[in-house]
N, CA, C and O atoms as a MOPAC input file, in Angstrom:
PM7 MOZYME 1SCF
protein

 N    152.89600 1    36.86200 1   106.16200 1
 C    153.87100 1    37.28100 1   106.34600 1
 C    154.68300 1    36.60400 1   106.84400 1
 O    155.86600 1    36.92400 1   106.73100 1
 N    154.24400 1    35.25900 1   107.67300 1
 C    154.88600 1    34.35800 1   108.30900 1
 C    155.74900 1    33.38000 1   106.95400 1
 O    156.87000 1    32.88600 1   107.07600 1
 N    154.92100 1    33.30100 1   105.78800 1
 C    155.43400 1    32.21100 1   104.80200 1
 C    156.46200 1    32.90300 1   104.35400 1
 O    157.48300 1    32.30600 1   104.01100 1
 N    156.35100 1    34.55400 1   104.26700 1
 C    157.51300 1    35.29800 1   103.86300 1
 C    159.15900 1    35.04400 1   104.55100 1
 O    160.30000 1    34.84800 1   104.13300 1
 N    158.48300 1    35.18100 1   105.79000 1
 C    159.66000 1    35.47200 1   106.55900 1
 C    160.40900 1    33.82400 1   106.57000 1
 O    161.63900 1    33.80200 1   106.53200 1
 N    159.62100 1    32.41900 1   106.62300 1
 C    160.47700 1    31.15100 1   106.06000 1
 C    160.79500 1    30.85500 1   104.84200 1
 O    161.29200 1    29.76300 1   104.56500 1
 N    160.56700 1    31.72800 1   103.99900 1
 C    161.13000 1    31.80300 1   102.95900 1
 C    162.56200 1    32.63000 1   102.95800 1
 O    163.60100 1    32.31600 1   102.37900 1
 N    162.33900 1    33.59700 1   103.65000 1
 C    163.38800 1    34.52800 1   103.60900 1
 C    164.61200 1    33.66100 1   104.51500 1
 O    165.72900 1    33.82600 1   104.02400 1
 N    164.58500 1    32.66500 1   105.89200 1
 C    165.13900 1    32.31100 1   106.86000 1
 C    165.86200 1    31.30700 1   105.54900 1
 O    166.81000 1    31.88900 1   105.02100 1
 N    165.69400 1    30.52900 1   105.22000 1
 C    166.14700 1    29.42800 1   104.32900 1
 C    167.56700 1    30.01400 1   103.70900 1
 O    168.68500 1    29.52400 1   103.86300 1
 N    167.22500 1    31.14100 1   103.00200 1
 C    168.22800 1    31.98700 1   102.36100 1
 C    169.52400 1    32.61500 1   103.02900 1
 O    170.70800 1    32.62100 1   102.69100 1
 N    168.71700 1    33.22900 1   104.29300 1
 C    169.59000 1    34.34200 1   105.08400 1
 C    169.34000 1    33.95800 1   106.15600 1
 O    168.20800 1    34.22000 1   106.56300 1
 N    170.39100 1    33.08100 1   107.18300 1
 C    170.51100 1    32.93200 1   108.28600 1
 C    170.77700 1    33.86400 1   109.56000 1
 O    171.15200 1    33.47500 1   110.66600 1
 N    170.51300 1    35.13400 1   109.18100 1
 C    170.87900 1    36.71800 1   110.15500 1
 C    169.10400 1    36.37000 1   110.76800 1
 O    169.05000 1    36.86900 1   111.89200 1
 N    167.94700 1    35.82300 1   110.47000 1
 C    166.82800 1    36.02700 1   111.42600 1
 C    166.87300 1    35.32500 1   112.88900 1
 O    166.07200 1    35.55100 1   113.79500 1
 N    168.28900 1    34.16900 1   112.95100 1
 C    168.71700 1    33.85700 1   114.11500 1
 C    168.71100 1    34.59400 1   115.44000 1
 O    168.71000 1    34.15600 1   116.59100 1
 N    168.70700 1    35.95500 1   114.91900 1
 C    168.91900 1    36.67700 1   115.81500 1
 C    167.47000 1    38.01300 1   116.52300 1
 O    167.10900 1    39.05600 1   115.97800 1
 N    167.17000 1    37.64600 1   117.32300 1
 C    165.91100 1    38.37700 1   117.39300 1
 C    166.04200 1    39.65100 1   117.30200 1
 O    164.88200 1    40.04900 1   117.19600 1
 N    166.82300 1    40.66400 1   117.27300 1
 C    166.62100 1    41.96900 1   117.34400 1
 C    167.64600 1    42.39900 1   115.69500 1
 O    168.45900 1    43.32200 1   115.63600 1
 N    167.40500 1    41.73900 1   114.88200 1
 C    168.11600 1    41.94300 1   113.19200 1
 C    167.07500 1    42.75600 1   112.63200 1
 O    165.90200 1    42.38200 1   112.61300 1
 N    167.53000 1    44.03400 1   112.10300 1
 C    166.79400 1    45.08400 1   111.37600 1
 C    166.10800 1    44.13100 1   110.15300 1
 O    165.19800 1    44.53500 1   109.42900 1
 N    166.44700 1    43.38900 1   110.10400 1
 C    165.81100 1    42.46400 1   108.69200 1
 C    164.22300 1    42.34300 1   109.20300 1
 O    163.35000 1    42.24500 1   108.34100 1
 N    163.93500 1    42.34900 1   110.34000 1
 C    162.70600 1    41.94300 1   110.67900 1
 C    161.67100 1    43.09200 1   110.32100 1
 O    160.66700 1    43.15600 1   109.61300 1
 N    162.61100 1    44.26500 1   111.40700 1
 C    161.96100 1    45.66000 1   110.70500 1
 C    161.31500 1    46.08300 1   109.28600 1
 O    160.27400 1    46.65800 1   108.97100 1
 N    162.35700 1    45.56200 1   108.60600 1
 C    162.61400 1    45.78000 1   107.15800 1
 C    161.11300 1    44.88100 1   106.66100 1
 O    160.04800 1    45.49500 1   106.59700 1
 N    161.15100 1    44.13700 1   106.49600 1
 C    160.38200 1    42.77100 1   106.27700 1
 C    158.57000 1    43.49200 1   106.95600 1
 O    157.61400 1    43.77000 1   106.23200 1
 N    158.60900 1    43.58300 1   108.06900 1
 C    157.44700 1    43.94200 1   108.48700 1
 C    157.25000 1    45.59700 1   107.83600 1
 O    156.05300 1    45.64900 1   107.55100 1
 N    157.72300 1    46.59300 1   107.57500 1
 C    157.41200 1    47.86100 1   107.01100 1
 C    156.90400 1    47.33000 1   105.36600 1
 O    155.79000 1    47.49000 1   104.86900 1
 N    158.06200 1    46.68600 1   104.76600 1
 C    157.58700 1    46.24200 1   103.53600 1
 C    156.07700 1    45.64600 1   103.12600 1
 O    155.24500 1    46.04700 1   102.31200 1
 N    156.09700 1    44.34000 1   104.18900 1
 C    154.82100 1    43.93700 1   104.26300 1
 C    153.20000 1    45.24600 1   104.45200 1
 O    152.14400 1    45.21400 1   103.81900 1
 N    153.55400 1    46.04600 1   105.33900 1
 C    152.54200 1    46.85200 1   105.77600 1
 C    152.70900 1    47.82600 1   105.04800 1
 O    151.63900 1    48.43100 1   105.10600 1
 N    153.47900 1    48.44200 1   104.29900 1
 C    153.45900 1    49.51900 1   103.77600 1
 C    153.55800 1    49.69200 1   102.20900 1
 O    152.98000 1    50.55600 1   101.54900 1
 N    154.37200 1    48.73800 1   101.75600 1
 C    154.56000 1    48.42700 1   100.39600 1
 C    154.30400 1    47.39800 1    99.41400 1
 O    154.28600 1    47.63600 1    98.20600 1
 N    154.15000 1    46.51400 1    99.80400 1
 C    154.00700 1    45.13300 1    99.13200 1
 C    152.05400 1    44.75800 1    99.19300 1
 O    151.38900 1    44.36200 1   100.15000 1
 N    151.59700 1    45.09800 1    97.71600 1
 C    149.77400 1    44.82500 1    97.57200 1
 C    149.47300 1    43.24100 1    98.37900 1
 O    150.10300 1    42.18600 1    98.45800 1
 N    148.17600 1    43.73900 1    98.89200 1
 C    147.68800 1    42.13800 1    99.10400 1
 C    146.56300 1    41.88600 1    98.29200 1
 O    145.72400 1    42.77900 1    98.17600 1
 N    146.39100 1    40.63900 1    97.62000 1
 C    145.34800 1    40.13500 1    96.76800 1
 C    144.52300 1    40.09700 1    98.03300 1
 O    143.76700 1    41.06300 1    97.92900 1
 N    144.31000 1    39.56000 1    99.02400 1
 C    142.77600 1    39.38500 1    99.85000 1
 C    142.84900 1    40.89900 1   100.10100 1
 O    141.69000 1    41.22900 1   100.35100 1
 N    143.43800 1    41.70400 1   100.14400 1
 C    142.51500 1    43.13400 1   100.21000 1
 C    142.48300 1    44.28400 1    99.05700 1
 O    142.73300 1    45.47400 1    99.24900 1
 N    142.10000 1    43.64100 1    97.74100 1
 C    142.32600 1    43.97000 1    96.90800 1
 C    143.50500 1    44.84600 1    95.75200 1
 O    143.16400 1    45.68600 1    94.92000 1
 N    144.41500 1    44.53100 1    95.91700 1
 C    145.97100 1    45.24100 1    95.78600 1
 C    145.91000 1    46.63300 1    96.54000 1
 O    146.21100 1    47.71000 1    96.02400 1
 N    145.51800 1    46.46400 1    97.70900 1
 C    146.15000 1    47.35000 1    98.59100 1
 C    146.94300 1    46.85700 1    99.37100 1
 O    147.04100 1    45.64100 1    99.54000 1
 N    147.84100 1    47.98500 1   100.14900 1
 C    148.58100 1    47.60000 1   101.27900 1
 C    147.62900 1    47.61800 1   102.30000 1
 O    146.49900 1    48.08800 1   102.16500 1
 N    148.31500 1    46.83100 1   103.88600 1
 C    147.35300 1    47.03900 1   104.77000 1
 C    147.30000 1    48.84300 1   105.27100 1
 O    146.26700 1    49.29300 1   105.76500 1
 N    148.01000 1    49.35000 1   105.14900 1
 C    148.08000 1    51.06900 1   105.45900 1
 C    147.47500 1    51.61600 1   104.85300 1
 O    147.00100 1    52.71300 1   105.14800 1
 N    147.23300 1    50.75600 1   103.37000 1
 C    146.54300 1    52.29300 1   102.58400 1
 C    144.56900 1    51.40100 1   103.30300 1
 O    143.62900 1    52.16700 1   103.51700 1
 N    144.46000 1    50.35600 1   103.45100 1
 C    143.46300 1    49.82800 1   104.28700 1
 C    142.85500 1    50.65000 1   105.75800 1
 O    141.72500 1    51.01000 1   106.08800 1
 N    143.71000 1    50.70500 1   106.18100 1
 C    143.76500 1    51.51600 1   107.36200 1
 C    143.85300 1    53.46200 1   107.17000 1
 O    143.68200 1    54.30900 1   108.04700 1
 N    144.15600 1    53.64000 1   105.80000 1
 C    143.49900 1    54.96700 1   105.38200 1
 C    145.23800 1    55.85700 1   105.60000 1
 O    145.26100 1    57.08400 1   105.70100 1
 N    146.38800 1    55.12600 1   105.63600 1
 C    147.54200 1    55.30100 1   105.79700 1
 C    147.79900 1    55.36100 1   104.14800 1
 O    147.64600 1    54.44000 1   103.34600 1
 N    148.23600 1    56.73000 1   103.89200 1
 C    148.64400 1    56.80900 1   102.49000 1
 C    150.51800 1    56.75100 1   101.98400 1
 O    151.26300 1    57.72100 1   102.12800 1
 N    150.88000 1    55.64900 1   101.50800 1
 C    152.57800 1    56.28300 1   101.15500 1
 C    152.51300 1    56.77900 1    99.17500 1
 O    152.36900 1    56.19800 1    98.09900 1
 N    152.65600 1    57.72300 1    99.51700 1
 C    152.93800 1    58.42600 1    97.95800 1
 C    154.18000 1    58.42700 1    97.42100 1
 O    155.25400 1    58.24000 1    97.99300 1
 N    153.92800 1    58.68200 1    96.12900 1
 C    155.37200 1    58.59200 1    95.30800 1
 C    155.39800 1    57.15000 1    94.37400 1
 O    154.58300 1    56.22700 1    94.38100 1
 N    156.25700 1    57.26500 1    93.82100 1
 C    156.13600 1    56.37500 1    93.05500 1
 C    157.38200 1    54.99000 1    93.36300 1
 O    157.40400 1    53.82600 1    92.96200 1
 N    158.07000 1    55.57100 1    94.01200 1
 C    158.90100 1    54.62100 1    95.07200 1
 C    158.44000 1    54.47600 1    96.31100 1
 O    158.95400 1    55.32100 1    97.04400 1
 N    157.71100 1    53.79100 1    96.85700 1
 C    156.88800 1    54.08500 1    98.29600 1
 C    158.62600 1    53.79500 1    99.36400 1
 O    158.95000 1    54.49200 1   100.32600 1
 N    159.31600 1    52.79800 1    98.89000 1
 C    160.72900 1    52.60700 1    99.72000 1
 C    161.29200 1    53.85400 1   100.63700 1
 O    161.52100 1    54.06700 1   101.82700 1
 N    161.40500 1    54.75200 1    99.01900 1
 C    162.25100 1    56.39800 1    99.25700 1
 C    161.42800 1    56.90200 1   100.30900 1
 O    161.78900 1    57.18900 1   101.45100 1
 N    160.05000 1    56.99900 1    99.71100 1
 C    159.14400 1    57.87300 1   100.37600 1
 C    159.05800 1    57.46200 1   101.70200 1
 O    159.05800 1    58.40400 1   102.49400 1
 N    159.00300 1    56.62400 1   102.07300 1
 C    159.22500 1    55.83600 1   103.54800 1
 C    160.60100 1    56.50700 1   104.63100 1
 O    160.65800 1    57.06400 1   105.72700 1
 N    161.55100 1    56.07600 1   103.60500 1
 C    162.95900 1    56.89600 1   104.06900 1
 C    162.92400 1    58.41700 1   104.40100 1
 O    163.42500 1    59.06500 1   105.32000 1
 N    162.23000 1    58.72700 1   103.43400 1
 C    162.66300 1    60.27600 1   103.16200 1
 C    161.95900 1    60.74900 1   104.22500 1
 O    162.35100 1    61.77100 1   104.78800 1
 N    160.76000 1    60.04300 1   104.67800 1
 C    159.34600 1    60.54800 1   105.55700 1
 C    160.21800 1    60.50700 1   107.21000 1
 O    160.09100 1    61.24100 1   108.18900 1
 N    160.92400 1    59.55900 1   107.01200 1
 C    161.19700 1    58.76000 1   108.68800 1
 C    162.63800 1    59.75800 1   108.85800 1
 O    162.90000 1    60.04200 1   110.02700 1
 N    163.67700 1    60.36100 1   107.69500 1
 C    164.46000 1    61.08500 1   107.82300 1
 C    164.12100 1    62.70500 1   108.40000 1
 O    164.76100 1    63.33200 1   109.24400 1
 N    162.79300 1    63.17600 1   107.57700 1
 C    162.42200 1    64.45500 1   108.16500 1
 C    162.24600 1    64.36500 1   109.68100 1
 O    162.71300 1    65.16200 1   110.49400 1
 N    161.35000 1    63.05400 1   110.00200 1
 C    160.75200 1    63.04400 1   111.19400 1
 C    162.13600 1    63.20100 1   112.31400 1
 O    162.14100 1    63.84100 1   113.36500 1
 N    163.20300 1    62.44700 1   111.74800 1
 C    164.01200 1    61.99800 1   113.01800 1
 C    164.41700 1    63.95300 1   112.99100 1
 O    164.38100 1    64.57500 1   114.05300 1
 N    164.67300 1    64.47400 1   112.01700 1
 C    165.30300 1    65.94700 1   111.63200 1
 C    165.04800 1    66.56900 1   113.00600 1
 O    165.68100 1    66.91500 1   114.00400 1
 N    163.38400 1    66.52000 1   112.39300 1
 C    162.25400 1    67.31800 1   113.97800 1
 C    162.74500 1    67.06500 1   115.05500 1
 O    162.99300 1    67.95200 1   115.87100 1
 N    163.02900 1    65.54000 1   115.31200 1
 C    162.88100 1    65.22100 1   116.68000 1
 C    164.54200 1    65.63700 1   117.17600 1
 O    164.69200 1    65.75600 1   118.39200 1
 N    165.52400 1    65.81400 1   116.47100 1
 C    167.07900 1    66.14400 1   116.71100 1
 C    166.85500 1    67.63500 1   117.09000 1
 O    167.49800 1    68.13600 1   118.01300 1
 N    165.94300 1    68.34200 1   116.37500 1
 C    165.89300 1    69.77100 1   116.49300 1
 C    165.46000 1    70.30900 1   117.70400 1
 O    165.97900 1    71.26800 1   118.27500 1
 N    164.28100 1    69.52600 1   118.16500 1
 C    163.28500 1    69.98400 1   118.76400 1
 C    164.17500 1    69.47600 1   120.30300 1
 O    164.21200 1    70.31200 1   121.20600 1
 N    164.76500 1    68.29700 1   120.49500 1
 C    165.68900 1    67.78400 1   121.81500 1
 C    166.21100 1    68.46400 1   121.99400 1
 O    166.10500 1    68.89700 1   123.14100 1
 N    167.40400 1    69.28800 1   120.89500 1
 C    168.39200 1    70.82600 1   120.76200 1
 C    168.29000 1    71.63800 1   121.35000 1
 O    169.11300 1    72.04300 1   122.17100 1
 N    166.90500 1    72.25400 1   121.00600 1
 C    166.19200 1    73.69900 1   121.72200 1
 C    165.68400 1    73.55700 1   122.94500 1
 O    165.63400 1    74.55000 1   123.67000 1
 N    165.09000 1    71.97600 1   123.52700 1
 C    164.85200 1    72.23200 1   124.78100 1
 C    166.02700 1    71.81500 1   125.79000 1
 O    165.85800 1    71.83400 1   127.00900 1
 N    166.82900 1    71.56300 1   125.38600 1
 C    167.76400 1    71.34400 1   126.32300 1
 C    168.50000 1    72.53700 1   126.32700 1
 O    169.02300 1    72.68700 1   127.43100 1
 N    168.81200 1    73.64400 1   125.37900 1
 C    169.60300 1    74.82000 1   125.63300 1
 C    171.05900 1    74.52200 1   126.35700 1
 O    171.34900 1    74.98800 1   127.45800 1
 N    171.71100 1    73.89000 1   125.77400 1
 C    173.08900 1    73.97500 1   126.40200 1
 C    172.96400 1    73.06600 1   127.67200 1
 O    173.89700 1    73.11900 1   128.47300 1
 N    172.02700 1    72.33200 1   127.90700 1
 C    172.14000 1    71.73100 1   129.08600 1
 C    172.17000 1    70.11100 1   128.89600 1
 O    171.09700 1    69.65200 1   128.50300 1
 N    173.05300 1    69.31700 1   129.07500 1
 C    173.07300 1    68.15200 1   129.01600 1
 C    172.58000 1    67.47100 1   129.98700 1
 O    172.68800 1    67.91500 1   131.13000 1
 N    171.78100 1    65.95700 1   129.68400 1
 C    171.28000 1    65.07500 1   130.69700 1
 C    172.10200 1    64.70400 1   131.81100 1
 O    173.30400 1    64.95000 1   131.71900 1
 N    171.62000 1    64.10100 1   132.95000 1
 C    172.32200 1    63.62500 1   133.85600 1
 C    172.48300 1    62.52400 1   133.72200 1
 O    173.15900 1    61.89600 1   134.53700 1

């Protein structure tokens, strides 16, 4: 992944900021989308037993994250029952 970041940094200078979302996206791509030759064509997540289904893994990850966030928001609203945090 380090080599990938170096190549990307040559083209895109936004990596100068440590909190850039590009780093998180590259990490997700590296671990969940990109097959690795050293892992016999599997992603690190597949080797760890985490399977991301669908033809488009990016889309599946985004949909799962959206559903998860909706559940969190729904649970937070029902826990507060009209009360606002201090």
